N, C-alpha and C positions, 0 to 999 in steps of 0.2 A: 495632482490633477483632481478634477471634480466630475462626478457623473450625476446629472440632474434627473429629476423625476420622469420627464418624458423620454429620456434615454433608457432609464430603467424599464419603463413600459415596453420600449422597443426591443429589449433583450428577450422578451417572451419567457420570463421566469415566474415562479410561483411565490417564493419566499426569500428571506434574507440569505439562507444557506445556499439556495439555488443561484442567487446573484453572486455570492462569493465564488462559487464554482465557475460561473460564466466569465468572471473577470480575473480568474486565477493566473492567466498568462501575464497580466499587468501587475499582479501583486507578488509574483515569484521573486525570491531573493537568491542570489548566488552565494550568499555568505553562510557561514556556519557549516554544519554537517549536511550540506546538500540543499539548503534553502527550503525551509518548510512553509507551512501555512502562515499567513500574516497574523499579527496581533490585531485584535478587533476591539474597537471602542464603541460605546453607544452614547450618542450625544456628547462626545468629548470626554467621557469618563470611563474608567476601567470597570469591567464587569466581573462577576464571580466565576464565570465560565461561558463558553460558547453557547451552552444550552439556554442561556438567558435571552438570546436574541435570534437564534437560528430559525424559529418558526414565525417570525414577524412577516405578515403578508407584504408583497411588494408595494401595494397601494399606501401602506403606512410609512414608507420611506420617502423623505423629502429629497435628500441627495446623499451621495457618498463621497468622502474625501480619501485620497490615497497619498500617503507620505512616504518619504525615504526611511531607511533603517535608523538614521540618527534620531528621528522623532521618538523612537521606542525608548530611548534613554530617559526622556522626560517623564515617562510613566512607570519607571522602575523595572524595565525589561532590558535585556541585552540587545546590542545593535546588530542582530543577525536575522531580523525579520522586518519586513515592511509593515506599515501601520495602516489599517483601514478604519475610518471613523464613519459610522452609520448615523445619520441625522434623521430622526422621525418627524412626522408632522405633529402639530400641536394637539389636534383632536381627531380621533378616528374610532370607529366602532363597527365590527363586522363579525358574522359567523361565516366560516369558509369551509367548503367541502370539496374534496378532489378525489377522483377515481382514475387510476392509471392501469393500463395493461400493456405488457411488452412481450413480443415474440421475435424469433429469428426467422429470416426468410429461408434458411437452410433447414428449419424445423427444430422444435424442441427448445428447452430452456426458458419457458414462459414465466413471467412474473406478474402478479397482481398486487396492487397497493392502494387501499383506501386510506383516506386521511380526513380528519375534521378538526377544526380549531375555533376558538373564540378569542377575539382581541379587542381591547378597549384602551385607548390612549386619551388622557385628559391632562395636559400639562405634565407635571411630574408623576401623576398617577398612571399606572400601567398594569393591565391584567392580560395575561396570555395563557390560555389553556389549550392543549393539543393532544391528540391521540393518533398514532399511525400504526399500520400493520402492513407487512409485506410477506409474500409467499413466493419463493423462487423454486421452480421445479428443477430436479436434477437432469443432467444431460449425460448420457452414457457414450462411451467411445464408439460403440456399435452404431449409434445414430449418425455418426459422421463417417463411418466406414473406415476408420483408422485401425492400424494394426499395432497392438501394444508391443513394447520392447520385450525381448526374450528375458525371462528371469535368469538370475545368475545360477550357474550349475546346469543341470540337465532336466529341469522340470518341464513336463508337457502334459497335455490332456490324457493321452493314452499311456504315457509313461516311457521311461528309458531305463535300461538295465546296464549295470557295470559289475565287474567282479569285485567281491568284498576285499580281496587281497591286492587289488590294483592291476592284476595281470589280465590274461585272456579269459573270456567267459567260459569257454569249454573247448577242449582239444578237438572234439568231433565237429563242432561248429566251425573251428578254424579250417578243418579239412574240407568241409562243404563249401566254405567261402573262398578257399585257396589263399587265405591270408589271415594273420592273427586278428581276432575280433575282440576289441577291448570295450566296445559299447554297441548297443543295438536298441533300436526302437521296439517298443512292446506292441504286440498285436492286440486288437480288440476282439475278445472272444465272448461267447455265451457263458453264463454262470457255471454250467456243468461241463463245458468243453475243456478237455485236458490239452495243454499246449505241447507242441513238439519243437525240436530245433528247426525244422523246416518252416515253422511259423515265424521264426526270427530271422531267417536267412535273407528275405528281401530288405530287411532294415539293418543288416550287418554293417557296422561303422557308419550308419546313416541315422543318427538319432532324430527323433521328432523335435520340432521347435515351435509347435503351434500354441496359441493362447486363446483366451476368450474375451473378446472386446466388450461384451455385455457385462463383464464383471468389474468394469472400471467406470468411474465418472470423470468426465472432463470438467463438469461443474457440479458442485454439491447442491443438495436441496437445503434451503435456508428459510426458516420461519422466524420473523422478528416482530416484536411488539414494543413500542416506545410510548411512554406517557411523560408529558412535560408540563409543568406549571410555573408561572412567574407572577408575583404580586409585588408592585412597587408603589411608593408614594412618599409624600412629605410628612415627616413625623414631628419636626420642629421648624421654626421659621427659616433656618439656614441649613437644615439637615434633611437629607433624603435617604431612603433605604429601599432595598429590594430583597426578596426571598425567592429562591428557585429550588424546586424539587423535581427530580427526574428518576424514572425507573425504566430499565430496558431488560428484555428477556429475549434470548436468541438460542435456537436449536439448529445445528448443522449436521447433516448426514452425508457421508460419502462412501463409495465402494472402492476398496483397495486391491481388487483382483481376486482370483481364485485362491482358496486355501491349498497349500502344497506341503509335501513332506517326503521323507526318505524312510523306506521300509526295508528291513533285512529279510530276504527270502532264503530260508535254509535249503540246502540241496536235498534234504529229506522230505521237504514239503511235497505232497502229491501233485501240486500244480507247477513244480519246478522241473524243467527238462535238463537242467544243468548239473554237472558233476560237482560243482563247488558252490558255496554260498554266494549269493548275488545281492546287489542293492537296487531297489526300485525307486526311481525318482518320479513322482506323479503330482499332477494337479487334480484335486478332487472336485470335479465339476458336478458331482452328484448332489452336493450341498450348496447352500447359498454362498455368495462371495463374502470375503472378509469386509467388515464394516468399521468405520470410524465415526464416533459421535462426539460432538462438542456442545456442551450446554453451558451457557453463560448468563449470569444475572448481574446487573450493575445498578447501583443506586448513587445518586448525587444530590447533595444539599449545598446550596450556596447562599451566602448572606453578604450584603454590601451596604456600606454607609458612606455618604459624601457630605462634605460641609465646607464652610469658610470660617477662617479666623483672621479678621482684619483683611489684609491683602494676600493672605496665604490660603491655599486650597489643600484640603486633606481628603484622603480616600482610604477606607479600610475594607478589605475583603476577607471573607473566611469561607472555607469549603471543606466538605467531607465526602470522600468517595469510597465506596465498597464494591469490590468485584469478587465474584465467586464463579470459578471456571472448572468444569469437570470434563476431562477428555478420556474416552474409552476407545481403545484401538485393538481390534482383533488381529493377532499376529500369526495365527496358525491353528492347528488342530492338536488335541491331545490324542495321540495314536497308540497309547499303551494297550488298549483292548484289542485293537487290530493286530498289533505286533505279537501279542500273546497268542492269538488265534493262528497266526502264520507260523510262529515258533512251535506251537503244539500240533501243527499239521491238520488243522480243521478242514474238513471237506466242504464246509458250508461257506468258505470264503475263497473265491477265485480272485487273486490279485490283478488278473488281466481282464477283469470284467467290472461291471458297476458294483460299487461297494454298498452295502445296506446303509441307509441314512442314519439308523440308530447308532452305528459304529462311529459316525462322524459328527455326533451332536456336541461333544465337549470341545470348547475352543480355548486356546491360550489367549489370555487377555492382559493387555498392558494398560494401566490406568494412571492418570495424573489429576491431582486436585489442588487448586491454588485458591487461597483466600487472601485478598489484599485489602488492607484498610489504610487510608491515607488522609491526613488532614493538613490544612495550611491556613495560616493567618498572615496577612500582609498589610502593612501600613505605608502610605505615601504622603509626603508633605512637599509642596512645591510653591515657589513664589520668587519674587525679586529681593535680593539682599542689599544691593547698593547700586549706584549709578556711576557709569563712566561717561566720558565725553561722547562716545559713540552710541550709548544706550545703556539699558539696565542689564545687570548681571543676574541671570535667572538660574536657580538651582532647584534640584529635586533630590530628596533623600528618601530611601525606602528601607524598611526593615521587614524581613520575612522569616517566619519560622515554619518548618514543615516536618511532619512525622509520618513515616511509612512503616507499617508492620505487615510483613508478608510471610505466610506459611505455605509450604509446598510439600505434598506427599506424592510419591510415585511408586509404582510397582512394575518392575521390569523382570520378566521371567521368574515371577513369584518372589522376587527379592524386593522388599520394601525399603525405601529410603526417605529420610525426612530432611528438610532444610528450612531454615528460618532466618529472616533478617529483620532487624529493627533499625531503621535509619532515622537519625535526627539531623536536620540541616538548618543552620541559621545563616542568613544572608544579609549583609549590609551593603547598600549600593549608594553611591554619590555621583551626581552629574551636575556639571556647571556649563552654561552657555555664556561665552564672554564676547561682547561686541568689540571689535578692534577698529574697524573703519566704517564710516557711514557718510556717503556723499550728501544725503539729505540734511545731515547735521553739520556738514562742512568739516568733518574729521577725516584727514587723509583722503580727500575727495578723489585723488587720482586712482585710488584702488577700487572705487565704487562702493560695494558693501562687502565687508569681510568679518566673519564671525568665527570664533574659536570654540572648541569644546574639549573638556577633560572629563574623564569618567573612570571610576574604579569600583570594584566589588570584592568583597571578601566572603567566602563560603566556609563555614565550619561544618564539615561532613563527618559524621561518626564513622569510624573504621578507616577513614582516608585522611583525616586531619584537616589542615587549613589549605584551601585552594583559592587562588586569586585571579582577578581579571583587571587589567589596566588598559586604558585606551585613550585616544585623543584624535583630534583632527580639526580641519578648518572647512568652511564653506565660503567660497568666493563668488560674488556676483558682480563682475565688472560692468555689466549692463543690466537693465531691469528685466530683460527677457532671457538671460542665460545664467546658470549657476554651475559651479564646479565643486562638489563635495569630495573631501579626501579624509580617510580615516585609517588608523593603525590600531590593532587590538591584539593583546596577548591574553589568552584565557586558559583555564584549566577546568576540567569537568569530570566528575565521577560517573562510573557506569550506573545505569538505572538498577533499581531493586530487582526487576524482572530479569535483566541480563545476568544478574548474579545468582538468583535462586529459583528460577522457573523450573518446574518439575521436568524430569527426563521422560520424553515420549518417544516410543518406537513406532514408526509408520512403515509397514511393509510395502513391497512392490512399487517403490518410487522409481520412475524412469529417470536415468541420468546417462550422460554421454561420458565415456571413459576415454579421455584424450590420450592416455598412455597406451591403450590397446586399440583405439579406433573403433570401439564397439558401443552400441547402446545396450545397457543392461538395466535390470530391475534390482534395486538394492533396498536394504532396510535403512531408513533414515532415522538418526537419533538427534532430537532437538531438546532444548532446555537451557538451563543457566550454567554459568561458569563462575564459581566463587573466587577464582584466582585472578579475575580481571583487574587491571590497573587503571588509574585515572589517565585521561587523555590531556594533552596540552596542544594548543593551536596558536599559531602566529598568522595574522591575516592583514592584508593590505587591500584597501578598496579606493578606487578613483572613479568618479562619475561625472557626467555632463547632463544637465537638464535644460532643455531649450523650449521656450514657448515661441513657436515660429511667428515672427512679427508680421508677415504678409499673408498668412493663411489663418483666418479666424477658426478657432477651435482645434488647432493642430499642436501637438506636443511631442517632443522627442526626448527619450531618456536612454542614455548609454552608460553602462557601468562595467568596470574591469575589476576583477577580484583575483587575488592570489593568496593561497594559504598553504601552510605546511603543518601537518599534524603528526605528533609522536604518540605512540601507543594507541593508534586508532583502532576502534573495535569493529571487527568484521565477522561475518559468517562465511564459511567456505564450502558451499555445496558442490562445487565442480572439482573434478579430478584431473589436474594437469600435472605434468612432471614437476614443474616448479612448486606447485602447492603441496604435492605429496612429499617432495623432498624437504620442504620446510616443516610440515606437520605430518610425519609418517604415521603417527599413532591414531590419526583421524580416519584412516582408510584401511579396511580389512579385506584381504583377498584370500581365495581358497588356494589349494595346492597347485591348481592350473593357472593361477594368476588372474582369475576372474574376480572382479570387484563384487563384494557381497554386502558391505555396510559402509555408510558414510556418517561421520559424526559432525553435524553442522552447528553444534553449540558454539557461541561466540568466542573469539580469541582476540588477543592484542597483536596487531601487526606492528612491525618496527616503526614505520612512518608512511605517510602519504603526502604527496605534493601535487597540487592541482592549480590551474589558472584558467580563467574563462572571461570572455566579455559577452555581455548580453545587451540587447537594445529593444526598446519599445517605441513604436510610432503610433500615435492615436489621433484620430480626426473625428469630430462630431459636430453636426450642424442641423438646425431645423430645416425641414423640407420647404416650408413656406414661411417666409420672414414676416415680421410685424409690419404694420402700416395702417392704412385706412381703406375701407371698402368704398363702393360707388357712392354711398350716401355720406361719405366723409367720416364715418364712425371708426374709431380705432379697433383694430383687430390684433389678436395675439398671434405670435409665432406658433406653428403647430406642425405635427409630423416630425420625423427624425430619421436621419441617415448617419451611420457611423462606420468606422473602419479602424481596426486595431491590428497592427503587424508586430510580431515579436520574433526574435531569433536569439539562439544561444550558440556561441562558437567556443568550443573547448580547445584551448591551446596546449594544455598539459594535464595529464592525469596518470600518475605513476604510484605504485604501491610496493614498498619493500617489506616482505613478510618477516624476515629475520635478519639481524645484523650479519654482514658478510655475504649475503646472497644478493644476486643482481635484482634490480628493480623490475617489476612487471609493468609494462607500458599498456595501459588499458585502451589507448587510442591506436595502438599498432600491434594488434594480434594477441594481446594479453587479456586474461579474463579472471575474475574471481566469482562470477555468477554463472548460472546455467544458461544464460541467454546471450552469450557473446560478450564482446567488449563494450566500451562506452561510445555511443555515437558522437562523432566529432562535431556535427552540426545538426541543429534542430530549428525548425521554423513553424510558426503558427500565424495564420491569416484568418481573421474573423470580420464579418461585416453584416450589416442588417439595415432594413428599412421598415418603417412603420408609418401608416397613414390611414385615416378614416376607418379604424377598426381592424385593419389587416396588417400583418407583419410577417416578415421572412428573415430568418437568421441562418447564416452559413458559417461553418467553422472548418477550415482546412489545416491539416497538420502534416508535416513531413520530417522524417529523420533519416540521416545518412546510414548507409550500410556499415556493418562491422565484420570483423573476422577474428577467429581464434586459432592461432597457430599451434599445431600439435607436434609430436616427435617427428612426424614425417608429413610432407605436403599432402599425401593422399588422405591422411586422417584429420587434417585441419578442417575446420568448419567455416563457412562463409554465409553471413546473414545479409539478406537483401535490404535495400532501402525500403521505407514504408511511407506511403502517402495516403491519407484518408480524408474524406469529406463528410461532415455531418450537416444535416439540413433540418430546420424546424419551420413549419408554417403554423400560424395561430390567428385566431379571429376573436375579437371582442364583439359579440353579436349585438350588444346594445349600442354600439357606435357605428354599425354599418348603416349606410343610407337606407332610408325607408323603414328601419327597424328601431330607430331611436326612441319611439314612443311606446314600444311594447315592454311592459313591466317585467315580463318573465325573462326578457333578453338582457336586462340591465345587469352588469357585472357577471355576465355569463361568457366564459372563455373556453374555446376548443383548441387543443394542441394536436398536431401530427408531426412526429419527429422520426427521421430516418438517420440512424447512426451508421457510419461506414457505408455510404451510399453505393460505392462500387465494389463492396465485399472484398476489400484488399487485405492481405495478410503477409507477414514476413515469410519469405521462402528461404529454406536452409539447404545447403548441399555441401558435401565433402569434396576433397580434391579429385575424386573420381566422378563427380557429377551426380552422385546418388544422395537421396535424403535419408539420413539415419532414422531408425524407429524412435518415436518420441518427439521428432521434430517436424512431423507433417504439419501443413498449415493449420489444421484443426487444433493441434496442440498449442500452436502459437497464439491462436485466437479462437476459442471454442464456439462462440456465437456468430462472429462475422457480422453481416448486415442485420440490424435489428430495427423493428418498427414499434413505436410507442404511440398510443392514442390516449389522450387525457381529456377529462371533462372537469371543469372548475366553475364553481358557483359561489358567489359571495353575496350575503344579504345583511 
């Protein structure tokens, strides 16, 4: 399909990257590992990276072409992504500035984002320089009035006490309460007040469970700076080249809840009314919350050459990427000094009062540092090799060499560990398109047009050996307005370097729902790489239908069915269900009471996954005012634009078998391997817009079906509601409004007002008892809710 310049203007976007986001529903692929972003070409040629075209202003784009996944084979890619070809205008020059501000109607989470760029296009010559900065404010749990989940164990702001030997706290307290007391909430006392057993009596066997919502962030604060530069031109008569340099710096800060710890209170301590040693579980709200900081710097250099040799076209791209990420996560306090004072019976430290801040200044720190360097050189040669009666046989051959070197250092509980991987990958890929029938050339005319395709790829991956891909298919067009593409692919893929050696990072106080016990708890989450991962293998079948509706101008329908089976699929398992814990028991740690304390979410190989879906896209676009003649008989161009795009995804099957011999988990019927329920069976998106005389409106509605996750008992199962949202954007090109066309300041001046999630809808979660577990309140499902963005854009 094709999106023309006036329709691009009607989308109300700023740049090529915004446009790709706006049309993402049309470029989504159900193939591969979930259907990622499309392959993007610029003027029909490969680019060294998305950075090369992402900042092009929408005015510089003449039109956009969207192709099926089979087109990717011609450019040396695998057929699991659709292809988007951005065609620019011949000549263009502009300086562009934009200032955006976003806030939520519920309050908090503001973002400011200034941007400036310079773009010049002159045939093959291209210059694009840009700088953008964004500052996103943090949003705390307390701003939304949500209650954090209870931490594992007995941690609370005032504290809870238990006997060190696991029995009753004190025989006298048992007598006062009339029952054995094994746990009691601690009273809050003045620093000099000596506690008595009477102070603990009201809380006998009634431990505190309070938390501090202001110590957590629903949304972290993020500051990001991105610089991007592209220079391209013709260096020889038939050779063009481009150079792209990019630098990005990002700092992210989040709050991970109050610091907490366990202290031993000897019976001899003057502040202990108990006859035996006790344990005090406390949140230390006297000091600032635990923090996690992530600092990332990335640099990218891309170089590309294109040329012709006779009837053959060649393309060479080279790229180098460097990423440096440091994560610092505070996991608790160093309480040695405090414990020494309690053991020594210091009268200056009352454990049931506020602690001196100096005693809580030392923090346990978990750090991770990753440096990744990767380079890639790829060459592509394509052309026609010989002719058949039905047409020319077209081939493309690509050869790619990639080198990745990644070092990771982590420190967990003062234990340092190092990991390193050097990966070398060589890939050879071949593709051939073979015409079989062609009605226009009177070859097997009764078939209309029939083309075949064969493709193969060989990857030589260090540490994994030789991995292969083989595929083929046909595209049948019995009539000029309908096509039926069919393909079969068998492929193997090695895990990424990051999945293998990412540093181990501990994040405390992560809220998770334990389906085994039916409780929301806070756990320590361990993320990172797994050096024991195996390569995955996938078998995939795809069948599609493309129809250009013959009686409706500008209407197209694309329906596609995909079925794939994957072995050794790579998954992360953050959710604790009986099935997952049974398959990977070493990934979940519980205390003696069975309360979940830690979850290891480092990736694992599941035995297999099988899924099938069909997706459909219906698009319609027409000018508001057709071409013709005016009253004086002069020709007039078509102008204005109205468009409508409807997409839907219907999942027929999605099952995961974690280990051989275990029953499959049905993600469409109560199974889950994520923290947000199963997989929605049905998703729909409807977007439409209208633009005329400088004013435009764009509406995007999305809906997904509800899901459920079945636990050990119906009461502990979770049910996730369906979700429908509406986003609206109104924009105005001031220089095209009536009576403003002659005002110079208004030329190329655009104002945007966007409201996302107009009706402030969120997924609602409840268990079998009708209650919403902690951590699943609507604000956790969507922290911001309805947001309003106002932007000013000026091009000169």
